[in-house]
N, C-alpha and C positions, 0 to 999 in steps of 0.2 A: 504494500500500500504506500509506504514512504518513498520507495524507489519510483513508483509511478507518478507520485506527486512531484518529485524532483525532476523527472523527465518532462512532465508537462510544464513545469516552471522554466526549465531550460529552453524548451521550444518557444514558449511565450516570450521570453526575453530575447531570443534570437529573432523572432518575427517582428517584435516591436523595434528592435535596432535596425532591421532592414527597412521597415516602414519609415523611420526617421530619416534614413539616408535617401530614400526615394522622394519623400516630401521636400527635403532640402534641395534636391536637384530640380524638382518640379517648380518650387517657388522661385528659384533663381532663373529658370527658363521662362517663367511667366513674367517676371519683372523685366527681363531682357526684351521680351516681345513688345512691351509698351514703351520702350525708350524713345522712339521717334514720334509717338502720338502725343497729342495735346491732352490737357487735363479732362476735357469733355469726352474724349473717345475711350477713356479707360473703363474697364469693367468695374463692378462694385468692389471686388476683392482688391484690385489695384488702387482704387480710389481711397479705400480705408487704410491701405498700406501707407499712402502719402500722409495721412493724418497722424499715424503713429511712427513716422520715420524718425522724429526727434525724441522718441521716448527713451532711447538708450544713448549714452554718451559715445561720440565717435572718436574721442581722443584716447590716447594711451594713459592709463592711470599711473600716477607717480606716487611712490611711497616714501615718506621721509625716513631717512636712515640716521640713526644716532650712533655715533662712534663711542664705544665704551673704553674706558681706560683700564689699565691693568695695574694692580697693586702687587709689588714684589716684596715678599717677606722672607727673611732668613731666620732659621731656627737653629739653635745650638742644641745638639743631642748629647746628653751625658750618658755614658754607658756604665752601668753598675754591675759588677760581677759578684754574685752571691753563691757560695757553694750549696749544692742541694744534696741532702742526705735522705735516702728512702728508708723509712723506719718500718714500713709494713709492705711486704711483697707478695702477700698471699690473698686469695679471694675468700678464703675460709675465715670463720670467726677466729679471734685470738685464742691462744691455747688456754689462757686462764678462764675463759668463759665455757670451755668444753668440759672441764672437770667438775 
């Protein structure tokens, strides 16, 4: 059941992506068709496209970039050597608890 759902979902996504590509080609071909016509000879779709032509900005967006400074810190590391003595090397309980 889950594999069938994933298969349908995959085909649906593939079909929608093909539809978007075809619609983008059709829209650009339609707008090229009306390049030499006046405003009165446009179809309804092209007429409404002229109304929304300024809806999106046509310029490249610029992002302000802030340069960050780097703080360099120096640390003095002191090495201390302490002898380690293992006083208990068994996993069993101490002998005085066993008796």
